[in-house]
C-alpha positions as CSV (number, residue, x, y, z in Angstrom):
1,M,0.0,0.0,0.0
2,R,1.2,3.5,-0.7
3,P,-0.7,6.5,0.6
4,Y,0.1,9.7,-1.2
5,A,3.0,11.6,0.3
6,Q,0.9,14.7,0.6
7,A,-2.7,15.6,1.0
8,L,-4.9,15.6,-2.1
9,P,-5.7,18.9,-3.7
10,A,-8.8,20.5,-2.2
11,A,-10.5,20.6,-5.6
12,L,-10.7,16.9,-5.6
13,A,-12.5,16.7,-2.3
14,A,-15.9,17.5,-4.0
15,I,-15.5,14.9,-6.8
16,L,-17.5,11.9,-5.4
17,L,-17.2,8.5,-6.8
18,L,-20.8,8.7,-8.1
19,T,-19.9,11.5,-10.5
20,I,-19.0,9.3,-13.4
21,A,-19.2,10.6,-17.0
22,P,-19.4,8.6,-20.2
23,A,-16.2,7.7,-21.9
24,R,-14.9,9.6,-24.9
25,A,-16.3,8.4,-28.1
26,Q,-13.2,6.8,-29.4
27,E,-12.8,4.8,-26.2
28,A,-16.4,3.6,-26.2
29,V,-16.0,1.7,-29.5
30,G,-13.0,-0.2,-28.2
31,S,-10.7,0.8,-31.0
32,A,-7.4,-1.1,-31.1
33,R,-4.1,0.6,-30.3
34,P,-0.9,-0.8,-31.8
35,S,0.9,-0.6,-28.4
36,V,-1.7,-2.8,-26.6
37,P,-0.3,-6.4,-26.1
38,G,-2.6,-9.4,-26.5
39,I,-4.7,-11.2,-29.1
40,E,-7.6,-9.1,-30.4
41,V,-11.1,-10.5,-30.6
42,K,-14.2,-9.1,-32.3
43,V,-16.1,-6.5,-30.2
44,T,-19.7,-7.7,-29.8
45,A,-22.8,-5.7,-28.8
46,E,-22.6,-7.2,-25.3
47,M,-19.0,-5.9,-24.8
48,T,-20.0,-2.4,-26.1
49,G,-23.0,-2.5,-23.8
50,A,-20.7,-2.8,-20.8
51,G,-18.7,0.1,-22.3
52,I,-15.6,1.9,-21.1
53,V,-16.4,4.5,-18.5
54,S,-14.2,7.5,-17.6
55,S,-14.6,9.7,-14.6
56,G,-14.4,12.7,-16.9
57,V,-12.3,14.7,-14.5
58,T,-8.8,16.0,-14.7
59,L,-6.8,14.0,-12.2
60,P,-3.7,15.2,-10.3
61,P,-0.2,14.0,-11.3
62,I,0.7,10.7,-9.7
63,P,3.1,11.3,-6.8
64,P,6.3,9.2,-6.8
65,V,6.3,5.9,-4.8
66,S,7.4,6.8,-1.3
67,G,7.1,3.5,0.5
68,N,6.9,-0.3,0.0
69,R,5.3,-3.3,1.6
70,R,7.9,-3.5,4.3
71,N,8.1,0.2,4.9
72,P,4.7,1.8,4.2
73,V,4.2,5.5,4.7
74,P,2.1,6.7,7.6
75,S,-1.5,5.8,7.8
76,W,-4.3,8.4,7.3
77,G,-6.2,6.8,10.1
78,K,-9.9,5.8,10.3
79,P,-12.1,5.0,8.6
80,L,-9.9,4.2,5.5
81,P,-6.2,4.5,6.2
82,Y,-5.1,4.5,2.5
83,P,-6.6,5.1,-0.9
84,V,-8.1,2.0,-2.4
85,V,-7.9,0.7,-6.0
86,I,-11.1,-0.9,-7.3
87,A,-11.5,-3.2,-10.2
88,D,-14.7,-1.7,-11.6
89,R,-15.6,-4.7,-13.6
90,R,-18.7,-3.7,-15.6
91,N,-17.2,-0.4,-16.5
92,N,-14.0,-2.0,-17.7
93,R,-11.7,0.2,-15.7
94,L,-9.6,0.4,-12.6
95,I,-10.1,3.4,-10.3
96,E,-8.4,4.6,-7.2
97,I,-10.5,6.2,-4.5
98,A,-9.4,8.4,-1.6
99,P,-11.1,8.2,1.8
100,D,-13.3,11.2,0.8
101,K,-14.5,9.1,-2.2
102,S,-12.8,11.3,-4.8
103,I,-11.2,9.6,-7.8
104,V,-7.5,10.2,-7.8
105,W,-6.3,7.7,-10.5
106,E,-8.0,5.8,-13.3
107,F,-7.1,3.3,-16.0
108,A,-9.9,2.7,-18.5
109,S,-9.6,-0.2,-21.0
110,P,-7.3,0.8,-23.8
111,S,-9.2,-1.6,-26.1
112,L,-12.3,-3.8,-25.6
113,K,-10.7,-6.2,-28.1
114,V,-8.1,-7.2,-25.6
115,Y,-9.1,-5.9,-22.2
116,R,-12.5,-5.9,-20.5
117,G,-14.1,-7.1,-17.3
118,N,-11.2,-6.6,-15.0
119,E,-12.2,-8.4,-11.8
120,D,-9.1,-8.8,-9.6
121,V,-6.2,-6.3,-9.1
122,N,-3.1,-6.4,-6.8
123,F,0.0,-4.2,-6.6
124,S,3.5,-5.5,-7.0
125,A,5.7,-5.1,-3.9
126,D,7.2,-1.8,-5.1
127,G,3.7,-0.4,-6.1
128,K,4.6,0.3,-9.7
129,L,2.8,-2.6,-11.4
130,L,-0.7,-4.0,-11.1
131,A,-1.6,-7.7,-11.7
132,V,-5.1,-7.9,-13.2
133,S,-7.3,-11.0,-13.9
134,E,-10.4,-11.2,-16.1
135,E,-11.9,-14.6,-15.3
136,D,-14.8,-14.7,-17.7
137,N,-12.6,-13.2,-20.4
138,Y,-10.0,-16.0,-19.8
139,D,-6.9,-13.8,-19.6
140,V,-4.7,-11.9,-17.2
141,H,-2.7,-8.7,-17.5
142,I,0.0,-6.5,-16.1
143,V,-0.7,-2.8,-16.0
144,D,2.0,-0.1,-15.4
145,Y,0.5,2.1,-12.7
146,E,2.6,5.2,-13.3
147,R,2.4,5.0,-17.1
148,K,-1.2,3.9,-17.1
149,A,-0.3,1.3,-19.7
150,L,-1.2,-2.3,-20.4
151,T,2.2,-4.0,-20.7
152,W,1.6,-7.8,-20.7
153,T,-1.2,-10.3,-21.4
154,Y,-1.5,-14.0,-21.0
155,G,-4.4,-16.0,-22.4
156,T,-6.7,-15.4,-25.3
157,P,-9.9,-13.4,-24.9
158,D,-13.1,-15.5,-25.3
159,V,-11.1,-18.7,-25.7
160,R,-10.9,-21.1,-22.8
161,G,-8.6,-24.1,-22.6
162,K,-5.8,-25.7,-20.7
163,D,-2.9,-26.0,-23.2
164,G,-1.0,-23.6,-25.5
165,G,-1.2,-20.6,-23.2
166,L,-5.0,-20.8,-22.6
167,L,-6.8,-20.4,-19.3
168,N,-10.3,-21.2,-18.0
169,Y,-11.6,-18.7,-15.5
170,P,-8.3,-17.3,-14.1
171,D,-9.1,-15.7,-10.8
172,D,-7.0,-13.6,-8.4
173,A,-3.6,-12.4,-9.7
174,H,-0.4,-11.3,-8.0
175,L,3.1,-10.4,-9.0
176,L,5.7,-12.3,-6.9
177,A,8.8,-10.8,-5.5
178,D,10.9,-12.4,-8.3
179,G,8.8,-10.8,-11.0
180,K,6.8,-13.9,-11.8
181,F,3.0,-13.8,-12.1
182,I,0.7,-16.1,-10.2
183,T,-3.0,-16.8,-10.8
184,A,-5.6,-19.4,-9.8
185,D,-7.0,-21.0,-13.0
186,I,-10.3,-22.1,-11.4
187,R,-11.9,-24.4,-14.0
188,N,-8.6,-26.0,-14.8
189,C,-8.2,-26.7,-11.1
190,R,-4.7,-25.4,-11.0
191,I,-2.4,-22.7,-9.8
192,L,0.0,-21.3,-12.4
193,I,3.2,-19.3,-11.8
194,I,4.1,-17.7,-15.1
195,D,7.3,-15.9,-16.2
196,P,6.2,-12.8,-18.1
197,K,9.6,-12.6,-19.8
198,D,8.9,-15.6,-22.0
199,N,5.4,-16.7,-21.0
200,S,6.8,-20.0,-19.7
201,I,5.0,-21.8,-16.8
202,A,7.5,-21.9,-14.0
203,T,5.3,-23.8,-11.6
204,Q,2.0,-25.6,-11.8
205,W,0.0,-27.0,-8.8
206,G,-3.1,-29.0,-9.6
207,T,-4.1,-31.1,-12.6
208,P,-6.8,-30.2,-15.1
209,G,-9.6,-32.7,-14.9
210,K,-8.7,-33.8,-11.4
211,C,-10.6,-31.3,-9.2
212,R,-10.3,-32.6,-5.7
213,H,-8.4,-31.6,-2.6
214,N,-5.0,-33.2,-2.6
215,P,-2.6,-30.3,-2.7
216,P,-0.4,-29.5,-4.4
217,Q,-0.9,-32.4,-7.0
218,E,-4.7,-31.8,-7.2
219,L,-6.8,-28.9,-6.2
220,G,-10.6,-28.5,-6.0
221,H,-11.4,-25.4,-8.0
222,P,-8.9,-22.9,-6.5
223,N,-10.0,-19.3,-6.7
224,S,-7.0,-17.6,-5.0
225,A,-3.3,-17.9,-4.5
226,T,-2.1,-15.2,-2.2
227,P,1.7,-14.6,-1.8
228,L,2.8,-14.1,1.8
229,D,5.7,-12.0,3.1
230,N,8.1,-15.0,3.4
231,G,7.3,-16.4,-0.1
232,D,4.7,-19.0,0.9
233,I,1.4,-19.1,-1.0
234,L,-2.1,-19.2,0.6
235,V,-4.4,-21.2,-1.6
236,T,-8.2,-21.1,-1.4
237,E,-10.3,-24.0,-2.9
238,I,-14.0,-23.6,-3.5
239,S,-14.7,-27.3,-3.3
240,G,-14.7,-28.2,0.4
241,S,-13.8,-24.7,1.6
242,W,-10.2,-25.6,2.0
243,I,-7.4,-23.1,2.7
244,S,-3.8,-24.3,2.5
245,R,-0.4,-22.7,3.1
246,I,2.1,-24.0,0.6
247,T,5.8,-23.1,0.1
248,R,7.1,-22.1,-3.3
249,Q,8.8,-25.6,-3.4
250,G,5.3,-27.2,-3.1
251,Q,5.4,-28.3,0.6
252,V,2.0,-28.1,2.3
253,L,2.6,-26.6,5.7
254,W,-1.1,-26.8,6.8
255,S,-4.5,-27.4,5.2
256,V,-7.8,-26.6,6.9
257,Q,-11.4,-26.2,6.1
258,A,-12.7,-22.7,6.8
259,P,-15.4,-22.7,9.5
260,N,-18.9,-21.4,8.8
261,I,-18.0,-20.7,5.1
262,R,-19.9,-22.2,2.2
263,Y,-18.0,-20.6,-0.7
264,P,-14.6,-19.3,0.4
265,S,-13.3,-16.3,-1.5
266,D,-9.7,-15.2,-1.4
267,A,-8.3,-16.1,2.0
268,F,-5.6,-13.8,3.4
269,M,-3.5,-13.8,6.6
270,T,-4.2,-11.2,9.2
271,V,-1.7,-8.4,9.7
272,D,0.0,-10.3,12.5
273,G,0.4,-13.3,10.3
274,K,-1.3,-15.6,12.9
275,Q,-4.9,-16.0,11.7
276,V,-6.8,-16.3,8.4
277,I,-9.5,-13.9,7.2
278,V,-11.9,-15.1,4.5
279,A,-15.2,-13.9,2.9
280,D,-18.1,-16.2,2.1
281,F,-19.3,-15.6,-1.5
282,W,-22.9,-16.3,-0.6
283,K,-26.2,-14.6,0.3
284,P,-26.2,-13.6,3.0
285,G,-22.5,-13.3,3.0
286,R,-20.1,-13.6,5.9
287,V,-16.6,-12.7,7.0
288,V,-14.7,-15.0,9.4
289,I,-11.3,-14.6,11.1
290,F,-10.0,-17.9,12.6
291,D,-6.9,-19.7,13.9
292,P,-5.8,-22.3,11.2
293,A,-4.3,-24.5,14.0
294,T,-7.6,-24.9,15.9
295,R,-10.3,-23.6,13.5
296,K,-11.5,-21.4,16.4
297,I,-13.3,-18.3,15.2
298,S,-12.0,-15.1,16.8
299,W,-14.2,-12.6,14.8
300,E,-17.2,-13.0,12.6
301,Y,-19.5,-10.7,10.7
302,F,-22.9,-12.1,9.6
303,V,-26.1,-10.1,9.1
304,R,-29.2,-11.9,7.7
305,N,-31.0,-8.9,6.2
306,G,-31.2,-5.2,5.8
307,E,-28.5,-2.7,4.9
308,G,-25.8,-4.6,6.8
309,M,-26.4,-7.9,4.9
310,L,-23.6,-8.9,2.5
311,D,-24.6,-10.3,-0.9
312,H,-21.8,-12.5,-2.3
313,S,-18.9,-10.8,-0.5
314,S,-15.8,-11.6,-2.4
315,I,-12.9,-10.1,-0.4
316,A,-12.3,-9.3,3.3
317,R,-9.1,-7.8,4.5
318,E,-7.9,-6.7,7.9
319,L,-6.8,-3.1,7.6
320,P,-3.4,-2.3,9.0
321,D,-3.1,0.4,11.6
322,T,-6.8,0.4,12.5
323,G,-7.6,-3.3,12.6
324,D,-11.0,-2.6,10.9
325,I,-12.3,-4.9,8.2
326,F,-12.4,-3.9,4.5
327,V,-15.0,-5.8,2.5
328,V,-16.0,-6.0,-1.2
329,D,-19.7,-6.8,-1.5
330,D,-20.1,-7.7,-5.1
331,L,-23.8,-8.0,-5.8
332,R,-24.7,-4.9,-3.8
333,D,-22.2,-3.0,-5.9
334,R,-20.2,-1.6,-2.9
335,V,-17.0,-1.7,-1.0
336,M,-17.0,-0.9,2.7
337,V,-15.1,-0.7,6.0
338,I,-16.6,-2.4,9.0
339,D,-15.6,-1.3,12.5
340,R,-13.8,-4.1,14.2
341,K,-15.4,-3.6,17.6
342,S,-18.9,-2.3,16.9
343,K,-19.4,-4.2,13.5
344,E,-21.0,-1.1,12.1
345,I,-20.3,0.0,8.5
346,I,-18.2,3.2,8.9
347,W,-17.2,3.8,5.3
348,P,-18.8,4.9,3.0
349,T,-21.7,6.4,4.9
350,V,-24.1,5.4,2.0
351,S,-24.4,2.2,0.0
352,G,-23.9,1.9,-3.7
353,C,-20.6,3.7,-3.6
354,F,-20.0,3.5,-7.3
355,I,-21.6,2.6,-10.6
356,G,-20.7,-0.8,-12.0
357,M,-19.9,-4.0,-10.3
358,P,-17.1,-3.9,-7.8
359,T,-14.8,-6.8,-8.1
360,T,-11.8,-7.1,-6.4
361,M,-10.7,-8.2,-5.3
362,A,-10.6,-7.9,-6.6
363,S,-12.3,-9.1,-7.2
364,T,-11.6,-7.9,-6.2
365,G,-9.0,-6.0,-3.8
366,P,-6.6,-4.6,-0.3
367,H,-3.0,-5.7,-0.4
368,R,-0.1,-4.3,1.5
369,A,1.6,-2.7,-1.4
370,P,3.1,0.8,-1.1
371,G,0.6,3.1,0.3
372,R,-2.7,1.8,-0.8
373,L,-5.2,-1.0,-0.6
374,V,-6.5,-3.0,-3.5
375,C,-9.9,-4.6,-3.6
376,E,-11.0,-7.1,-6.2
377,N,-13.5,-9.8,-6.8
378,S,-12.7,-13.5,-6.7
379,A,-15.9,-15.4,-7.1
């Protein structure tokens, strides 16, 4: 995470997330640009219907990176300690939102022919690159944050498969410390670590067609592979609600079924590294924090109806500094901060915080990259 080194310009304070203007005409048609990597596909009416949406505002220059995961800059405090990057899936863009809900950074699809439906996003350790997955588009990308440029693509849009560089619902994407790219290829029941330099597969856990829990040889529809500070990978499997900690060498350190979770979505370790936090992609949704050694629940959020109910929550993260819980609530089109003690929603103060479907992660999307949190969907 990387908060900005200085306060945002006062003019931005009045630009709320809801003030979204249509994209410029040339962006809306998804015209190709020679510099965009990837295999082009025909733009259908359905794609154009989703469109490419721009905030329509003049954004401030991007400040230089002033921290990293190990040495983040000071927190802004409650309710949201850092700006958050959101994969705005149905609007085909990434946006960065400050605690006052102003848009401070935006990356709209450079071409619908190669990039649409971004649903997970995570920063590299130095905060300069973004790993993006598009599960129902069957591809993954790297975006240069400072240049606002698409620099790498793996997979072919609209073509699913398991061989020849093809993917089948790749979910959750991260850049590892050594520069390699990791993604959970759900319907191929595998985790891939890809070298962007030559598109070679450096590591594969799981076997297409063998979708059961027997890590790392076999995996039951994994939907996240989260790198930890020491290099281990936290793998979440939909089938059986399994969460496993695996070393880069493939050694399973522990494997446990998440308690009270029907459909686990993107498990993470808590800030102290001792517990697991995971969202339930269900209605009503749920967030659970538990000890993987005992499966004992230490904190839980579950509301059956009303404004506080979650509808297919896809990401839950413990916020550093404040200890509050950041949640992506996919089918209610919102992201939120829940107070750790009172379990009240303290940010934003109204629901429906932006137009389009929030996805992570991010799908979407908060990860301890320099100075910001990332949220993404990971259904």
